[in-house]
C-alpha positions as CSV (number, residue, x, y, z in Angstrom):
1,X,40.3,75.3,63.4
2,X,36.5,75.7,63.4
3,X,36.8,78.1,66.3
4,X,37.9,80.8,63.9
5,X,34.3,80.6,62.4
6,X,32.5,79.8,65.7
7,X,34.0,82.8,67.4
8,X,33.6,85.2,64.4
9,X,37.3,85.5,63.9
10,X,37.4,84.4,60.3
11,X,37.2,88.0,59.0
12,X,39.1,89.9,56.4
13,X,40.9,92.8,58.1
14,X,42.3,96.0,56.7
15,X,45.7,96.1,55.1
16,X,48.4,96.6,57.7
17,X,51.9,97.9,57.4
18,X,54.9,95.7,57.9
19,X,56.0,95.5,61.5
20,X,59.4,94.4,62.9
21,X,58.9,91.3,65.1
22,X,61.0,89.2,67.4
23,X,60.8,85.5,67.7
24,X,61.2,84.4,71.4
25,X,61.6,80.9,72.8
26,X,60.0,79.9,76.1
27,X,62.5,79.2,78.9
28,X,60.0,78.5,81.7
29,X,56.6,76.9,81.9
30,X,53.8,79.4,81.4
31,X,50.2,80.0,80.4
32,X,49.5,82.6,77.6
33,X,49.1,85.5,80.1
34,X,52.4,84.8,81.7
35,X,54.2,84.2,78.3
36,X,53.1,87.5,76.8
37,X,53.4,89.7,79.9
38,X,56.9,88.5,80.4
39,X,57.7,90.3,77.1
40,X,55.6,93.4,78.0
41,X,53.2,94.1,80.8
42,X,51.1,96.0,78.2
43,X,50.1,93.0,76.0
44,X,48.1,95.3,73.7
45,X,51.5,96.3,72.3
46,X,52.2,92.7,71.4
47,X,49.1,92.3,69.1
48,X,49.6,91.5,65.5
49,X,46.8,91.5,62.9
50,X,45.7,88.3,61.3
51,X,47.2,89.6,58.0
52,X,50.6,90.2,59.7
53,X,50.5,86.7,61.2
54,X,49.6,85.1,57.8
55,X,52.4,87.0,56.1
56,X,54.9,86.0,58.7
57,X,53.9,82.3,58.4
58,X,54.2,82.5,54.6
59,X,57.5,84.4,54.4
60,X,59.3,83.1,57.5
61,X,58.1,79.5,57.7
62,X,61.6,78.5,58.8
63,X,61.2,80.4,62.1
64,X,58.2,78.3,63.1
65,X,58.6,75.6,65.6
66,X,58.5,72.2,63.9
67,X,57.5,68.6,64.7
68,X,54.0,69.6,65.8
69,X,55.2,72.1,68.4
70,X,53.6,75.5,68.5
71,X,54.5,79.0,67.6
72,X,52.2,81.5,69.2
73,X,50.9,84.9,67.9
74,X,48.7,87.3,69.9
75,X,45.9,89.0,68.0
76,X,42.8,90.9,68.8
77,X,39.4,90.7,67.3
78,X,36.0,92.0,68.5
79,X,37.8,93.7,71.4
80,X,39.0,90.3,72.7
81,X,42.5,88.8,72.8
82,X,43.3,85.5,71.1
83,X,46.3,83.4,70.4
84,X,46.9,81.8,67.1
85,X,48.8,78.5,67.6
86,X,50.7,77.6,64.4
87,X,52.2,74.2,64.1
88,X,54.2,72.4,61.4
89,X,53.9,68.7,61.7
90,X,56.8,66.3,60.9
91,X,55.5,66.1,57.3
92,X,55.6,69.8,56.9
93,X,51.9,70.3,57.0
94,X,50.7,73.5,58.6
95,X,48.0,73.5,61.3
96,X,46.5,76.6,62.9
97,X,44.4,76.6,66.0
98,X,43.0,79.5,68.0
99,X,42.7,79.8,71.8
100,X,41.4,82.6,74.0
101,X,44.1,84.6,75.7
102,X,42.7,83.5,79.1
103,X,43.1,79.8,78.3
104,X,44.5,78.4,81.5
105,X,46.7,75.6,80.2
106,X,50.3,75.8,81.3
107,X,52.7,75.1,78.4
108,X,55.9,73.3,79.1
109,X,59.2,75.1,78.3
110,X,60.8,71.7,77.6
111,X,59.3,71.9,74.1
112,X,60.9,75.2,73.4
113,X,57.7,76.8,72.1
114,X,58.0,80.1,70.4
115,X,56.2,83.5,70.5
116,X,56.3,86.0,67.7
117,X,55.7,89.6,68.9
118,X,56.3,93.1,67.6
119,X,59.5,94.6,68.8
120,X,58.6,96.9,71.7
């Protein structure tokens, strides 16, 4: 996604420790704010680093939603919250998009989209 570069998010971060995470599946329609605050009202506790996200995608690819549907990861860069939207298409190709946390689109629970968050 060119927005990683356009929004100065394509940066190399510091090495981060392993963090236990949970994979959750949406059960009701929600935008990003509602999705993540349903897990914890303090969304700062749900932030992963880009390195942790990349490592999860590499190591636990089988936990990602398939057929072009998204798995969401919350991260923070430049003091702003973003959501990495990771998709595996039907051919197994990986696609990653980024959206601002305040993105107002309401995602349908019918697609059983997933969130990956640190255990809190």
